[in-house]
N, C-alpha and C positions, 0 to 999 in steps of 0.2 A: 225551318226557321223561315220563314219569309220577311223580308221587307220591303217598303221603298223610299227612298229618300228628294226628295224635292229638292233644287236649288237654282238659281237664275232671275231670283226674285230684286227688290229693291227700288227702289223712287228715280221714278222718269217721270219729264214732261210733258206735257201734256200733247198728242200728236208723234208721238215718241214707240222706239219697238222698246220690247222685251223677250227674249227667250229661255221659259221652264226648262227644266231636265228633272226625270222620273227616272233616277236608278232603281232597276230589280234587283235584288238578289232573292235566291231562293224557289225561285221560279222562271222562265222563260217567258218571256212576252212575246214568243212567236208562237203563244199558243192561248193566250190567253186577251182578254177586252181588257182596255184601261179609261179611264176616265178623270176629268180636268176638273173639282168641284171647287165653289169660291165663295168666299164668307163673309160681307162689308159688317162693321162694327155697328151693332143693334141691330141686324137683319138677319133674315131669315139663307140655310147655304141652298146656294144654287149653281144649279148645272151646268156647264156650262160646255163641255165636251166630250165627246166618247169615238173610240176608236175599235175596231172588229181586230178579231187575235189575227184577222188573213191581213189586217194594214189598211181596211175600208172607213170612211170616217157614220160615221152612227147616230147619229145625234150633235146638233149646234142650238146653241140656242141665240131665241129669234137677233140677239143686239150685237153679236159677237161674227154675227155670220158676214164673210169678206173684207172681216179685222185678221181674224186667229185663225189660224188652218193649226193640227193635231197633227203626229205621226211617230211614227217610231225606227229604229234600229236594231233590230234583230242581233249585230253583230253585239252590238256596248248591251243588249238588252236594256235599252231607254229606253224611253218615251218623250216625248216635247207637246211644249202648248207655245209657238211663234206666235207672238199679237202682238200685233200692228197697228196705228193709230190710234193711240189709247189713248183714254182719257178720265177724267175722274171720277164716274159711274167703275171703272175698269177699279180702283182701290178697294185690295180684300186683302182674305189671305186665302191660298192658292194652295190646293190640295191635290195631290194625286190618289186614285185609286185601280184596285186591281179585283175583277172575276174569277178567283179561283175557280169559276166549270170551264174545266180544257175547252180549245177550240167557242165560245161563246163568239156572238155577233155582235154585242152589247149594246144596251139599254144605254136609256134617258132617268134611270131610274139607282136612288144613290144607295138605295137598299142590297143593292143587288148584286154588290161590292162590297167586300168582306174587309178587305185591309187594303188600308189607309196608308200614307203618311202623313211626317208629322208638321207640314204645311210649310211652303215658303209666304215672305208679304211681296206685296206690290202695292204700289204709293206711287199713284201717278196725280203732280203737283210739278206748279208752275212756281 
């Protein structure tokens, strides 16, 4: 059984930083693309970033470019989203998702990711 579990969310002041983690079990992130997607209250789901099986950034939402970094640690079977200079517009539930096709390069399409975690809340507020 493939499972993803996000952690690291919380309340942070504008300009602050958080690092989200996505721990995988049942599949190795070393062979799969992983994505981060967010959804704010009353808004549609928004694709944030993706990383290919080889560890290369595959997609970035324009509004987070230069502020967020996606990475993964194959030994820990975990993907990360480092978020810096956060603002209120970043407030959302953040989900990680995995493309079950092995050696996938990663896309910016949520439909290409079949396994999803339960999400972690990020709130940016003073």
